[in-house]
C-alpha positions in Angstrom: 12.1 -5.6 14.7 11.2 -9.2 15.5 7.7 -7.9 16.2 7.3 -7.7 12.4 7.4 -11.6 12.2 3.8 -11.7 13.6 2.7 -8.8 11.4 3.9 -10.4 8.3 2.4 -13.8 9.3 -1.0 -12.1 9.8 -0.8 -10.5 6.4 -0.2 -14.0 4.9 -3.0 -15.5 6.8 -5.4 -13.1 5.1 -4.4 -14.2 1.5 -7.3 -16.1 0.1 -5.1 -18.2 -2.2 -3.4 -19.6 1.0 -6.6 -20.6 2.8 -5.9 -24.0 4.4 -2.1 -23.4 4.5 -0.4 -23.5 8.0 1.3 -20.1 8.6 4.1 -20.5 11.0 6.4 -18.0 12.8 10.0 -18.9 13.1 10.3 -17.7 16.7 7.3 -19.7 18.0 7.4 -23.2 19.3 4.9 -24.9 16.9 4.3 -28.2 15.3 6.1 -27.8 12.0 4.9 -31.1 10.4 1.7 -29.8 8.8 2.0 -29.0 5.1 1.3 -27.1 3.0 2.8 -24.4 5.1 4.3 -20.9 5.0 7.2 -20.3 7.4 8.1 -16.7 8.3 11.5 -15.9 9.8 14.1 -13.3 10.2 17.0 -14.5 8.0 19.6 -11.9 8.6 20.2 -8.2 9.0 22.2 -5.7 6.9 23.4 -2.3 7.8 23.8 -0.7 4.3 24.0 2.9 5.5 25.8 3.8 8.7 26.7 7.3 9.7 26.9 9.3 12.9 24.7 9.2 14.8 22.3 6.9 12.9 22.4 3.5 11.2 19.9 2.1 8.7 19.1 -1.5 9.5 17.7 -3.7 6.8 16.2 -7.0 8.1 15.9 -9.8 5.5 12.7 -11.8 6.0 12.5 -15.3 4.6 9.0 -16.5 3.7 9.1 -20.2 2.8 6.5 -22.2 1.0 6.6 -25.8 2.0 4.6 -28.6 0.3 4.7 -32.3 -0.3 6.2 -33.4 -3.6 3.8 -35.1 -6.0 0.8 -34.6 -8.2 -0.4 -31.1 -7.9 2.7 -29.7 -6.3 3.6 -27.4 -9.2 0.0 -26.2 -9.3 0.0 -25.4 -5.6 3.2 -23.5 -5.9 2.0 -21.8 -9.1 -0.9 -20.4 -7.2 0.8 -19.6 -3.9 3.9 -17.9 -5.1 2.3 -15.1 -7.1 -0.3 -14.6 -4.3 2.5 -14.1 -1.8 4.4 -11.7 -4.1 1.2 -9.6 -4.6 0.5 -9.6 -0.8 3.9 -8.7 0.4 6.0 -6.8 -2.2 5.7 -3.1 -1.8 3.5 -3.5 1.3 4.5 -1.4 4.4 4.3 -3.4 7.6 3.0 -1.6 10.7 5.3 -2.2 13.7 3.4 -2.6 17.0 6.1 -0.7 18.8 5.5 2.4 16.5 8.8 2.2 14.6 8.5 3.2 10.9 9.6 0.7 8.2 9.9 1.0 4.5 7.8 -1.1 2.1 8.8 -4.8 1.8 10.9 -5.4 -1.3 11.3 -8.8 -2.9 15.0 -9.5 -3.5 15.0 -13.1 -4.5 13.1 -16.4 -4.7 15.2 -19.5 -4.0 14.5 -23.2 -3.9 14.7 -24.7 -0.4 16.2 -28.1 0.4 14.6 -30.1 3.2 16.0 -33.0 5.1 12.7 -34.8 4.3 13.0 -35.8 0.7 9.2 -35.8 0.3 9.0 -32.0 0.8 9.9 -29.2 -1.5 9.5 -25.4 -1.5 10.7 -21.9 -2.3 11.8 -19.1 -0.1 11.0 -15.5 -0.9 13.6 -13.0 0.5 12.1 -9.7 1.4 13.7 -6.6 2.9 12.5 -3.5 4.7 14.5 -0.8 6.4 14.4 1.6 9.4 16.8 4.2 10.9 18.1 3.5 14.4 19.9 6.3 16.4 22.8 5.4 18.6 23.6 7.1 21.9 26.6 9.4 22.1 
């Protein structure tokens, strides 16, 4: 399921409104100082439906917009946020391993606090789901 991180990041890189933004994957060792940026990372995992012999796993993906505070910050976010929603909500990611996932669903948008007081941002929380079968 972590393979979806790169798939989601590639989708974001193709969004015209985010041209010039650094798109970073949470599992990669990258310079994270460049802004504006979009960070993609697995934020957690739910198992809302479990029954024998299968379990539905629902990863929660956090897609964070990170910008510098100041003039134009609201306009940058006002352009980027709806563009991300349009690109990701209800889009079905293709897993390189062949696993089938449901369409991404936007569950929340939350402000993000950064240790660097000069930065601000918002995190979109998106979920998808797939069924996994256990061994008897």
